[in-house]
N, C-alpha and C positions, 0 to 999 in steps of 0.2 A: 504494500500499500505506498502511495505517496505522502509523502510529508506536506501537510501544506506549509506554506513561507515564513507566515504570522506563526505557527507553533513552532515553525527550525527558529526564528527567531526567539522566541523565550527558551529556549536551550542553551542559547549562548552564555557562554561563561566570560567574564571582566574582572579586568585587571585594576588597583584600585589606581593607577597611570591614569586609564582610561577613564574612570568615575570622574576621577578628580578635573580632568575638562571639562566637565558637565555641570559649572555654577555659575551660568549666569543665566538671564531672563528669556535669551532666547532658546535657553537647551538648559534644563534642569534634571538632573539624575540623583534622587536617593538611596540610600541601601536601606532596610527592614529587614531582620531577620535574616541575613546573608541574601537579601531577594535585591533586584536591581530594577525600578520604577524610574519611569521619564514621568512628571508630572509639570511637564513643561505646559501642557493647557490645562490640565484639573490645575492648575494653580491660581489661575482667575475663577474658578468657582468654590475654591475652597474655603469655608464657613469660617474657618480662624484668618483669613488675609492671605493672600498669596504672600506679601514678606514674610510671612514663618515660614513655608518653605523656600523660601532661598536663604534665610541661614543658615541651612543646611543642604542645600543643591551640592551635589559633589562630596559629599560624607555619610556616614552612618550615622542614620535618625532615627534606630531602633528605640533605641531608651526614650526618648522625647517621644517618638509619639507614643508610649508604652503612658509614659507622664500624664500627656493630656488626654489621651484615649482611655482614660481606667474604666469609669464607667459603661463603655459604649464601645471596646476593643473588636469585637465579635464583629459587631453590627458595621464598622467603618471598614474593616478586611475585607470586607466584600469588595467594596468599590475601590479596593487598589487592584482587584484582580483582573480586571483591563489592560491596567498601566504598567502591569509587569511584563522588563523586555528580556530579564535573562539573570542570572544568579550569579555572584563573588565565585568568582576562580575558586579551587578548594586548597591552593598554597596561601592565597591573600588571607595576612593575620587581621583583627582586631584588636584596635592599639585598648591596652589597658583590660585584655579579655577577662584576667584574675578579678581583678574592680565589680566588671560588669557581673559575671556570674554569679560574686557574693551578693552584689546589693540586689542580684533578682530575687536569689534565696531570702533576705529580709524583708522585698517585697511580697515574697508567699508568706511569710512569717506574719506580717504587719494582716493581712486577709485575713488569716487563720484565726488571729487575733480578733478578729472585726473592727480594727479600728479606720475600714472608710466605711464604716457606718453611722450615719450622725442622729443626736440625740434628739427626740422630736421635744423633749421639755428642755433642753439646754439653746435651742435657736427661739423656740415659743418664750422663752424667759425675755430672749435677749432684743427678743420685738417689743416684748410688752416692756421696758423698760426705757426703751428709745420713745415709746410714743406716752410714757407716762412722762419723761423729758419734756417732749414736743408740746403737749396739751398742760403742762404744767405752766410753760414761757408766754404762753395764751393765756393761761388764768390770773399772773400775777399781773401783769398788766391790766387787765379787764378789772379786778376790785382793785386793785392797788393804785391805779394809776399810773401815768409816765413819768414820774418824781424822778431822780437821778437813782435812788436805791433801787426801785422794783421794776425801773430800766435797766441797771446793771445784772440783778440779778436774774432778768427774764431773758437776757443778752448770754450769760454764763450756760442755765439750762439748753438753752437755743442750738448755740452751739457745742454745748457737749451732745447734745444729741444728734447734731449731723455731721459730730466725728464720726459716734459709736454708727449711726446710720453708714459712714463709707466703709467704716471696718464689717460692717451684716454684708452690706451690698457684695462686699469683697467676696465671702462666704458664695453665696449666689453664684459670682460672676466665673468662681471655679468650681461649680456645680457640686458643692460638697454639703446640701441643704437637703436636697430631696433625691430620691434614689432616681427620679424620672429627670433627664437634662432637657426633656422639653417644658418640663414645670418649672426647672431651675432659671430656664432662660427669660419665660415670662415673667418670671417672680423677680428676677433682676431687673427688667424693664419695669415695673412697677415700681421697687426701690429707688433705682440712680435716676428714671427721667421722673417720673412723677409723686416722690417723696423729697427728692434732691434737686431736683434742674439740670442734670447734667447730660449725655449723650452717651447711651450704654455702647453702642456700637464703635466710637471714640476711644471708651476706656478699653474693650476686648482687645481691637487695634493693636496699643499701646502696650498695656499690660501683658498679654502674651510674647507679645517680642523682647521685653523683659526678661520673663520665664526661659525665656527658648535661651538665650544668650546672655546672662546678666554680665554688666562689665564687659562687655565686647564692643570697640569703639566700632562705630558703623551698624552695629545690628542692634543695641539696645537702646533705645529711644533715652531711656533717662539719663545714657551719659553723653547727649549730644547740647552739650552745654557750652561750648569753648566760645559762642557768643560774649558770654558773661562768665565763665568762669572754669578754667582749665581742673583737670583731676588727673591722679592717678600719675605717674611716673614716664607714661609714651606720650598724651596727647599737650603737654606742656613744653618737651621739647618739639613737637610738629607745630605747632601753632607759632612756638619763636622761629621757627626754620621761614612758615610761609609769610607772615606780619614783613609788609616793607616801612611800616612808620609803627608809632606806638598805638593802639586803639585802647583797649580795656588795660588800666592798672593793676595786672591781673595778680602783681606785687602785694596789693591791698587786697585784693579778695574776699582774705579771713575779716576783714572787719568791713566791706560795703556788702557781704554777704547778710549781715543782721539788719539792710535797709532796704537791698532790692530780694532777695534770697526768700525767706519765710514769711516778710508782710504781704509782698506780690503775689507769691505761686498760685495763690487760689482767686483772687478777685480780680486778677491782669491775665495771665497767661491762659489758667484751664478753663477761666471764662471765656476767652476769645476762641480759643481752639475749641472746644466743646461747641459750641454756636457754627463755627467756621466750619466741622467737621460734618454736622448735621445737613447745612446749608450745600456743601460743594459736594456731601455725596447721594441729597437728594431723599434722606431718609426723610420723612413729612409724620409718619407717623409718631418717631420719636421726637419730632418737633411740635408735634402737638401734644404728648403726652409732658415734656418739660415746659409748655407753657402752662399747663394746668397748676406745672407747680408754681409758677410765678401768680397766677390766678387767686389760687388758693391763698398764696402770704397776702397778698395786696388787698383781696377781701377782709383777712382776719386781722392783721395788722395798721391797715392803714385808718382806718377809725380811729385807733387807739393811740396813734403817733401823732395826729393830728395833720395828713393825709400821706401825697407819696413826696415828699419830701422828708420826712420825718422814717415812711417804711423805708425809704432807699438808705439812710442811714444806719438804720437799724441793722438791715442786711448788708450793708457793707461791712461796719466792725464785726459783726458776727463772720463773714468770709475770711476777716484778717485774722480774729482769733483762733479760726479753725485749720488756715494754712499754717502760722507755727507749730500750730500741735504737729498736722501731719508731716510737714517735712521734717520736723529734726527726728520724729519716729521714721518715719521711711527711709531719710539719708542715713540714721545713725547703722545701717546694718550691709551697707554699698560702698558708700562714698570712700572709707576709710579702707576696702577693699585692694584685692589687685584691680588694678582697669588697664586689658591690653588689646593690641590689636588681636585680629579672628585667628585659630590656629588649624589650617584646611583639611590638615588629616581628622581632627575631630575626635576629642578626648573621651575619655568616657563622662556620664551625666554627674556622677561623683565630684569626680574633679572640677567639672566647669563650675558644678555650686557654689561647693566650698571655697575655690579661691575668691569668688567674688560674697560671698555671704558669711556672717556670723549673728550669735546669738545675746541677746540680753537676760541678765538673770531672770529667772521664775520668780516670782511672789504674787500674792493677788491683786494688788495695783498694775504691776506692768502688764501683767495678762487680760485687766480689761484696760488697761491705759493704753494698749497699743494693738489692742484687737488680736490679742494672741502671737503679733509680727514678732514680738521677743524671741520667739521660735522658728525664727527666718529661716535658716537653715534647712528644720525639718519639712515647714512651708514649700519651700522651693525642691528638695528632694521628691517631695509626696503635694504636689500640689492640687488634688481636687480630696485630700487629707480630712474631714471636718475635724477645725481647731480644736476640739475638745481632745482630740487623741495624740495633740501633739508631743506631749510631755511622758507618754505611754512607750513611744515610738526612740523617743529623744536617747535614751541610755543605749538602745542598742546600735545606733547611728551611731554615738561615739564611739564605740568599740570597732565597728567597722573602719573608721578614720585610723584608729589606732593601730589597729593591724595592718593598714596598708599605707601608714606614715600620710596620711594627711589630715592637715591642720583643724582643727575642731574649736572655734574661739566661742569663749563665752565673755563676755565685760558686765560690769554692774551699766544702771540705765547713765549714770551720771558721765561713766568714764565714754560710752558712747558716745553722748553728745558732743562731749570734750575732742574726740579723737576727729569730728566731722569739722569742726576750726583747725584741729591741728593740721588734718591732711589737707586742707585751701590753703594752709598756709605755708606748708611743704613744698607743695606744688606750684605756687606761686616764687617762689623763692629761685626753684628749677627753671620756670620759663623766664624769671630778669634773668638769672647765670647763662643762660643758652642765649638768652637777645642780646646781653652785653658781648657776648665775645660773639656772636656773628654779624653785629652790627657795628662796631667799637672801631672801627676804619672808615 
């Protein structure tokens, strides 16, 4: 019987040299479980965005694929079958194979322990405490007026509700609240668009890229900061080489960070980007849902705050306070860590994540204050694991890291915050030193 050409093509074996060449937008190949897939056209339809597949083009994407599709891996594999073009040649090794094997074993252990099962009581209690804070912020103004003391109490309550909502929507965005991914996504839209006034699709687009290659220049959107800040050891040198004249005084960035960093991230950058994303991507449903948040906010607070001016002032103060809270927490786990250029050979998931991530000590306050992102290591290793189980898997992760000589960093929350400023100061000094060397003549 004659073998069809398409069938014959799928039996081809490829070497890494050939696979590595297909890392451009015009031709994207990825390897999953030693099978080679051409995802060039599929990447345009990929629910997680084309950029996500692009970050692993020409590389082994097995562990990233399993991490992002843990709840639906068998379903998603059906879409891979038509994309298969062959397999990895038998003599071709996968980097860090022993680490990968041990990590896979750890994941199986976590499944047996039921650590991927969300607690209905936990997530219900979280939502209830957010709702209580939100309602209390309104009732304080309604019953005690808009004097300075009730105004500040109300703002504190509303800001706290919004920050805790940010952590809570993060759980839904990672599909870790409900068993059904469809319900998680619908719930995420409700939380982020209607209750927070932010574009859900924009968050997914940015955040999943961050998880796929954290602290990798050109792939992690959270480190695309060179217009305002230089971070790590690579970016300061590259920026110094590119600049012909002085732009930002990066050697002072650890000082101006307090002025344009935490205060402006939410009320300026995030606010602009989320609306821009909804408009440019023509996300009409999300635009309507976001509008419902602002309509609700105006109808509730404008009568209590003397009209639209008082309403805007209240809203912006809340966003500035929320921005401080979010920025210090979110950046403490990553900015002080290694920030590097991509390694096309593709290291193990454990190595990628631990090089870019650290933890903050566990305590009841730290867990609540950071939305359990003090367990950033565990979250990055198992993005779909419900956060209330991080502390249970943490000792096993630490043991695995010790076995393979991978640093497992844990800090106090004070040290984590100080390290943000220290790393900005060190990177700024490196930029200045490099710039002066190159432009001294």
